[in-house]
Phi, psi and omega in degrees: 000322181298313181298320180297316179297317175297319184299313183293326179292320180294312181307310182302321181282323191274335184247013179258023181102347181057055185298336180277350184267097182284352184253355181281164182236149180305323178303327180289324179289325179298319179301313178303316185296325177301324183270002176231051187296331181295343184249007186297140171212161186299132174234126182254140178296332184293346181289339182227060183297147178228124180291344186265353178249123178299153182294327175224134175211154185303140174307321178300320181290327179298328183265012181292323187238126174232134178297138180287133173227118184303144176295140181292141175290151176313125184272141172310147183303326180290340180253357191296330189259002180290142175277185185297316178296325178294319180295320180289328178295318180299315183291320179298328181254002179054049182283112183104183177280160185297326180285349174277315182270349176310311182301342178296333177294314178300318181298322182290320178297319180296329179280358177110358175283157180248156175313318181292325178289330174290320178300318183296322181279329188245340183085001179271114179303162176299320177297313180293325174302315180295316182297319183296309182304308181294317178299325177293322178294322176298311183297324175294320179297325180290323181292318179292337181268013176061040177295154180301129178306328176298324180291312181298316179299329175302337182261010182295325178248127173058031178266348183297320181295320182287307181298331177298330179291338181257025183292334182277352182276158178291167181302317182288324175297322178297317179300313182294321181293323180295317179297316181296314185298319181288319177296328180260000178054052185279153175261193185297320180293317180295327179289324178297316178298319180296311179301319176297318183288324176289322180292324190274336191303311185299325182288355181263007180310132181098349178279162184305128176078359187303315181296348182271354184252141183268118182296332185278356183245122182304319180297320179293321177300318183292319180300318181293328177293316176293325179298314182292320179296332179299331183282352177284347179255160179293159178235123352276154175201157180297319179296321177299308179301316182297315180297322182287324177299315179297319179297319180289328180292327185257353180295149184250310183277155180298323181300313180294323179292320178296321181298313181292320176302312174306317180294322183291319180298325183276006191283353179163020180273005179081005181270340183278149186284136181281138177270138179270176183299326176294314180292328182296330185277346189283320189271108175236103183292145170242116185235150179255119180295141179257154177302132178077359185292326182290319182291334182271349183289141178280342179216136176230169178228146180250123181232147177285151185240134175238154176270133181299330185285349180279341176087197191289325188299319183294320179300317183287332184275341181302148177305140180271336187224138179221120185237150173261141182219161177077177183293332184265000177069035181293131185275131178230126177261157180296333182209158182291148183207148187267338188230130181222157179221140175255126184229151170304149181278065177300157184300322175295326179286324182295336179280351180272126177269235176291149173094003177295134178213153176245129181250122177272130177245149185288328178205162189282359182289359176278344183286135180282073177257149181260359180259115188293333187292342183266003178278077189267141173273079176218154181290151176221160171242134177241130181263128181233152180255110187278358174270350173246082181261336183294132176281101182249313187274128176299316183271002175287168176238135189227151173271121178203164171247120180242169179300136179099353181239133182285319187243194179288150178218161172265121180241151173280147186304322182297318181292327175294321177297317180295334178270004179080014180270124181251343179234136175247179171283342179158154184278133177280130182249339184196140176241129188242128174255154187291152181293142177214152179284142173049047179246128179225077187226042182292146182273148175258175180293335182285349183284340180291147180282000000 
């Protein structure tokens, strides 16, 4: 009864003009009917009139557009001879393992079905259809790369959600990630964190501690992610310690473990050297924001934004304090403001308390750099601490407006002192450049003028 019922439903959906398929073309239905002569019955074009299609048009014009239908994935041998009704019945009843019946979804879409119509017939939502198809392709790539059969069999039940998360990795990375996921019994969230760590690791070259972690080892990649996240929290803090402990737990190489241990030991035992105000002003990181970095950050900060061309007045009027309150962490500012920016809670930003502000500049040539290749005409954001306005450090960088300049500029402390300037609008703690693809041009401390 089940097969008969599904067959009748399929016939009514497949040969009634496919009214639910907004992307199909009449030529596609004609093609389908030619290959299903045993089920032919009179069909009139008048049953599905369209005001957008002229009653008569040249045959050549009819073939100008054909809807794209992805080629179906190779079907497992046990499903290769099934007709449309049989494939739908397999999906509706989940007959077999998920990676065996997942290719049936692609074959139905290739035959003209849409995700909504497949969902109606099988109960598999559009989101789940996509996850199954992509995860099956990942599973197939693991099989072709001769992954351990024990690893593959571990994904036979409820493996689609996990394998879907490693879709963006290369074939070799997928094999390593799959083995690590099985050995450590990761769920979908764990697999997602691992995939992000492995994908993100090469782009972090030049960051603190990067060279101590081995790119070829999944555990070291994951350890570096936790190690990097620890610096988004204040030192000392429970969040920072927790991130470092996670990094130590998953680190593989001795070099990576030692790097994390050194960071843990220096978290508050009094052995690390205190930076004085002069030393604190010397190191001003210039970082390039990466796409998706804010979304992936475990902790963020919201700061008001001012335009450099508006001058000192806007900087002084910007809200001084912005707090999150309540169980939902609703952000409340002390006054209304029109422009805000959300940034990862990087270490330099986390050290800024009240008075943090961001100034947007139209291009990076306002920076006092001595390397000409970095004089780029690109917008930048400068994070300043308005609670540290006194010009103390000769090697520090400050936000100020001096004679001869129309708008705000970033100046070295020594230059301001020579001009007789003792107060600035704030000490510069970070410079942010916009995200770009395949860019590796981070500045070093020696690049500042």
